[in-house]
Phi, psi and omega in degrees: 000154183273154166256131175252135173243123179246107184179205188277151175224115186231164165253130187265131174252106195249127170248130173264133189226155179300322178203163182284137184287156170264167183305131174080004183265141172251126178246151165275127179273170181264322186202168179214141176204155170265140176214139174298132182210213190093132188299323180295307182297321178298319183288329174295315176297320179301315180282326178295320180293342176271008173092008184263132176302122187230133174249126172260129175244125178173202185223143169232162176275167183271066182225179177297323177296320178301312177299318178298320180292318176297314179305317179295317177300318178297319180296334181269004175094002180281134177279125194244008188290351175252021174264123182276133175262110186269114182275002185261356189206161183275164178290160181291152182228137167241128178256121190235131171255137179229128182264178186292345174273357183087003177280156184219159170237141185224131171243129181249129170251109196296323179059226182299336177298328178291349181257005177295137189211197185298329177298324176289325175296324176298316176299321180295316182303326182292345185267351189295328182304332182250013189255150174252326188220140169245124174262130181233153176218187185239033174263009176235168183299140184303325181297325178286324178297312178298316178298318177296319181292322179297313180297317177299316179299319178299327183265005178064038175258131181296130179255123173251121180247123170264108187280059185229139358304154181298143179219146184282323186232094168285147174302136178308316182303326184295318183303321184287346181265353188262128174283318179222129175247140190227062180282158168271188184303312178300311182295318179297320179296321178295325185284324188255348171086014173213158186298141176236115188220016180175187190297317183296313179292324177296322175302312177299319179295313181301323180294322180296317178297324176293321180295333177288342176125352177291149183279325180216139184237124177243125178252120181272119186253025178058229187293347177281331181131203184222132178252135182229134175234130175240174175299335187263326185205170168230148176209158183237127178255116177298150176289150172279128187281121177220166175273105184283134174250321181202121184262014186309312183253014183297319176297321177295315177300322176301311184295324178295316181292318179301311180293324181297316179293315179300316182298340178259011170089015179285160177290164178299317181301310179295329177292325176295320177297318175300314183299315181295324176291317178299315178298319181295314179300317180297331179286351179273357181230153174287150173094166178276276182298324178301340182271350189282131188286147171276173187293320180298315179294318182298309182295325176293322176300309182297317183297316181297321184269350175086359177052053181315139182269349178081183180242152176259138180264332183204000000 
């Protein structure tokens, strides 16, 4: 079965710096490179590289960046025939600073991503008969995200929402359309209104998210691990220890790995382990899509690390 990703497609302009600048400060950087990105495209590449048939639905501009983005998706195995080339606007761009610890600052200029609308949802809906999972993020207009989630629910396709970039007020309707929500600590705090900085606060945040109507809540805690709450149980999956170089696409790799496992019939717990492994591997390389692991690398990593099952809390 296919994974569908409905979301953003960007070109990333990446500067590596000794440390992240403060307001008004000019720093000398270490290096600069271009990299294909966008949370939607990253997640599509993440699942496609794990060998899962993946359809990307979204928009690029009729510019050189757009051509490069389409070519890269195709080279990664993503099916791109439902990406619209919008001649009225430029392709999306992300400006990224990455420090020596792998921490980052990101500014996103939506471009064509900001023009995604009901016409794109229509193209998306035609793919549902062969789909198992729909991946959504928040770098396209909220109205399109809600419409896509509603269409997926009606077609009995599982909806995974990465609520990023962080937002204070998601529409109440959207929570009820989501099968799995996957915020990181910052995003979870924005959604629930209190700080999230470890397993205990993640447990409280996940409970709030379930109360809001999502069926399952996963809180990504970076190097600390992953907390998951379902109506039946809660469990914690420790992070895989790696030397982090750049965490830019680690969250997207997690969602791609999670969706890939679910599409193959794995349990939610094992799917979270897949996500954690994919995210850990992505953090070991620079760039967004260039850091996403292929299936051979991924399988070898899981075999080597034993694919820990984590602990059950209730």
